[in-house]
N, C-alpha and C positions, 0 to 999 in steps of 0.2 A: 645529594647524599642519599644512599639507599637506606630506607628504614628497616625496622625489624631487629629485635634484640634477643629473643630466645629461639632456639633452633635444635634440630636433630637431623643427622645425616651420617653419611659414610666418609671416612678419611680418604681423600683422593691422592694426596702427596704429603710428604713431611720433609722438613729441613734436614740438613746433614747432621746437626747435633741433637736431634730429637730422639729420646729413648722411651718416653712414657706412652707414646701412641705409634701405631704403624698403619701403613696403607691397608684399607679394608675394615678397620675398626668401626663399629657403629657407635657414635658418640652423641651427647646432647649437652646443652649448656646455655649460657647467658652472656651477651656481649652489650652491657649497659652503657658503655661510654662511646663506643665507635659504631654501634648499630651494624647494619649490613645483612641481617638474616633474611630479608625479603629478596633473595637472589639465589641463583643456582649454586654459586660458590662463595665461600666466606673464609678468610684467613683468620686463624686464632693463635695466640702464643701458647707454647707447651704448658706454661704455668698459669694459663688463664682459667676462667670459670667454666670448665667442662670436664666430663667424665665419660667413661664407657657406659653404654646403655645396658640395663638389665636384659637378659635374653628373652624375657617374657613380654617385652613391650614392642610395639610397632613404632615407627618414626612419628606418627600422628599422635600416638599416646604419650610419647616422651617429650616432644617439642614444647607443649604448654606446661611443662612441670617445673620451670625455674623462675618465671617472673613473679607472679602472684605469690608463690611460696617463699621467694627470697625476701620479699617485703614482709610477709607474715612472720618469717623466721627471725628477721632482724627485730621486729617489735617484741616477739616473745622472749628472745634472749636478753634484750635491754631490760625488760621488766623482771628478769630472772624467775619466770613462772615455773612452778614446781608442782609435783603431784599433790593432789588434794585441795589445791587452791580453787576458788570459785571465779570463773571468768565469763563475762558477757561479750558476745561478738555481734556487733551491729553491722548489717550488710553481709549476711552469711552466704549469699549466693554468687557474690562476685569472685574473681580470681583470687584475691587476697583473702576474703572471708571464708570461702570454701576450703582453701588450703589451711587457714588458721585453725579451723575446727579439727581437722584431721591431725595437725601437728600438736595441738593442745591435748587431744585425746591420747596421742602417743606418749606424751609426758605424764599422763594421769590426772589431768585437770578436770574439774567438773565444769561443763560447758553449757551455757544458755545462749541460744542463737536467736537472732531477730531477722525475720523474713516476711514475705507476703504469703497469703493464703495458699496459692497455687504451688508453692515450693516447700511447704511444711514437710512433706514426706521425703523429699530429696535431702533436706537438711538433717532430718532424723537419721537417714541412711548414711550420712557422713559421720555420724557418731554423736551428735548433740544430745545431751542428757534431757534438755528441756528446750521447747521452742515458743517464742512469743511472736504472734501474728500482729505485725504493726498495723495492719488494716482494721484490726478489732480492738487494739489497746495501744496506749502510749507506753513504750518500753521504759521511758524515763520515769514513770510513776510506779514501776515494779516495787513490790514490798521486800524482795530479797536484796541483800547487800553483797558486794563483790569485792574480791581482792584486786581485780583488774577489769576495766571496761576497755575493749578494743573496738574502736570505730573504724571498720574497714572500708567504709565509703565516704567518710568525712562529712557526713550530713547532720551530725549533731555537734556538741560542743562540750567543753569541760564544765561550763556553767550549768548546763542542762543535766549532765550526767553525774555531777558531784555528789548529789544526794544518794546515788546508788553505791557509792564507794564506802568501804570500811575505813576506819580512822586513819590508816596509813596506806589507803588504796591508791591505785595508779590508773590514770587515763592515758590511753594511747590512741593516736589517730594516724591514718595513712595520708591525711591531707593537712594543709597549712591551717585550716579552720577559718572562722569568721574574722576578717581584717587581718589575716595572717597571724593570728594570735598565739598558735600552739608553739612555735619555736621560742617566743618571748616567755610564755608561761612555763616552758621547760627550763628556762634559766632561773625564773623567780620562785616557782612553787617548791622546789626541793629545798630551798633555804628556810621555808616555814615549817618544816618537819611535820607536816600533816598529809593531807591528800595532795597528790602532785601529778603534774603532766610530764610525760617523757616523749621526746621527739627524736628518735635515733635516725641517722643517715645510714641507709642500708649499704652494705658492701657486697660486691659480687666477687667471690674468690673460689679457688679450687676446693677449698674445705667445704663450702656451702654445697657445691655441686656433688661432692662425694657423700655428704650427709644425706642429701635428697636421693642419691643413687640407692643408698641402703634402704631408705623408707619405701622407695618404689619397688625395689626387689622383694621386700618382705610383705608388700601389700598394705603397709600402714598408711601410705599416702597414694592417692590416685587423682590426678587433676581432672576437674569436671570440664567436659567439652560440650559446648552448645551447638556450634555449627562448624562445618568444613567448607572451605572454598578453594578453587584452583587459583593459581597465581594470576591468570588472566581475568579473575573475578574480584581482584583485590579492592577495586573502588567500591563495589557492592558490599564487600566485607567491612570496609572502614565506615561506610554509611550505617550499616547495621550496629556496629559497636558504638558509633557516636550518638545513636538514638537512645543509648542508656538502658536498653532492655535485655542485653546479653546476660546469660547465666554461665558463670565460670569463665571459660575460654573459647576463643574463635581460632580455628587452625587454618593456616594457609599451606596448601599442598604444592610444592615446587617439583614438578616433573623434570627429570633429566632431559637435556637437549638430545635430539636424535640426529643432529647434523654433525 
């Protein structure tokens, strides 16, 4: 199986019944179930999770705009976060966290972000209203309370973050949590009518792609890119990502075949 699930490129051919896209369209999207984006060609259904690219973006800028952001968007929508709410984002420099900050600010939320010393200015630039340096203090001991805590790296837990939540506050995580507890807590805690865990299963669909298209076009969202690799450097790229040190996204550039 060819890996890779987010992509950007030019439409080379369309089926006889396709009306939404045409040859030559510059498109971007997400293929979370069938993968295949780490290749020169990829087939997508017309109603799949893809949209035309904003004219102001390059392929390398558009390609990393759907994976981390669609996870972040799923979490944000499940919690029904709205303008004026206080949200803490742990793991603010990853693909999910860096997207979440921007999506939350677009909605009008007040965002506190958690990251390391060397990335404080980057996170402020994404729009965070306040930044906690986890190398200097334990964010779970923060004196502020939040409507939502969004753990974008899955390195904390509901138990540790519970004290940060307001009486009806919500804990969200991109990870199953210790002993895979988050899906279980998502079933139990809403019944207790207090602080609760939500664990949504993200959906990738065309509405999501078009929503992100609008944010990219307006400049409200811009994926953070750490490094770029050619396709023949993909092993090196995977090793870098697996080291757990990347910031935002790593992009693979697939050059067209000359043969």
